[in-house]
N, C-alpha and C positions, 0 to 999 in steps of 0.2 A: 413473436420472438423466435429468432433462429436458434438452432441447436447450439451453435458456438456461444451465443449470448447467454443461453441457459446454463451452459457449462461454466462460463466465467462467473456468473452470478452465484450459482450453487457453490462453487469452490470458495469464493471469498466470504459468502455468508455462513458457510459451514466450518471454515478453518478456525480451529482453536488449538490450544496446546495439546489436548487429548486427541485431536484429529490430524496431526501433522502428516500422518501417512497418506492423506489425500493428495499430497504432493506427488506421490508415485503415479497417480491417475491423471494429473494435470500437467506436470513438467517433464520435459524430455531429459534424459540423463545428462545431456550436455548444455542445459539451460545457461544462458547468460542473462544476468539480472543487474539492473542499475537503478539507483534512486539517489536523492540528494545526500544520503549518508555515504554511499560508496557503490562498489560493484563486486560481483562474485560470479563464479563459474561452477556449474555442476549441481545436480539435484540434491546430493547430500549436503553441500554447502548451503543450498537454499533451505533445506529442512533445519539445519543448525541456526540459520538466520531467523526463521520463524520461531523456533524453540526459544531462542534468546529474547526475541521481541515479545512473544505471547506470555512468557513467564512473568512479565510485569503487568499484564493486562487484567483489569478487573472485569471489564465488559467492552464489547466492540460490536459495531454494526456498520455495514456499508449500504448506502442507498445509491443505486445506479440510475442514471438517466439513460437516454437512448444510446445503446451501444451500436457502433457502426463497424462495418467490415469492408475490406478491400482485398479480395483474393484471400491470402493466408494471414492477413493482418487484421487485428481488431483494435478499436479505440474505445475504451470504456471510461466515460466520465463518472465520477463517484463523489459522494460525500461520506467521509468517515466520521463516525461518532465513537469516541473512545474514552474510557476511563482507565487510568493507569496509576499504579502505586507510586510511580516516580515523578509524576507531573501534576501540578495544580491541585495538590491535596486530594487526589482521587475524584475531582469534579470532572464533568464532561468537557471534552475538547472536541470541537467540530472543525474539520479540515476538508476543503474541497481538493480534488485532484483528478488525475487522468492516468490510466494505465494503457500503454501501448504494448500489445502482445502479438507476437508472430508465432504461428503454429506450423510445425513441420508437416509438409504435405503428405508424407507417408504414414506417420504415426498419429497425426492430429494432436500431438502433445505440444505444449508451449516450449519453444526453443529460445525465445527472446522475450524479455519482460522488462519494460522500463516504466517506472512510476515518476510522474511529475506532480509536485506539490510544494507549497510554501513551507520550507523548513522553519523559518522564523515564526510563522503562525502556529506551527505544530509544536516545536520544541523550545526555541529560544524565548518566546514570549511567555512560556508557562513555567519557567524556572525562576524561583524567587531571586530578587535583586537583578539578575540579568534580564528578566522579563520586563521590569519597569524601565531599565535602560534602553532596551530595544524599542519599546513602545514610545518612549520620549524621542528617540532618534527618528522613528517613523513619523510621528506627529510634526516634528520640525521640518522634515523633508516635504510633507504635505503642504505646509504653509509657506514654503519658499518659492 
């Protein structure tokens, strides 16, 4: 495992509400972040995003498969296992995804981070009423 792979895995496995300051050791002050929810700029905005997200988390775990690197870019496939107060009655939700992370050559801090995952599988399908509607639509599309 490369140093960068270890850095990525450590960060995401250790990140919790009480460890938000790990962002200072992982993200560049000018980080640009994007995921299916939206985008933000700056390390303080990133910390606020995680504070907001992790305030609702009961438990979370990331399992990484082989992380690959191309110069200053890393591609980290993961499976997130999460229990949250806001979704599915606190039961486990399992979501596969991929993080594309670019590291600043001088500081070795992440300056670009984009997460790819199925927002429907993570959020929409786990909200009462809306979830059953989304699953019905998906099933109909599968059979057409």
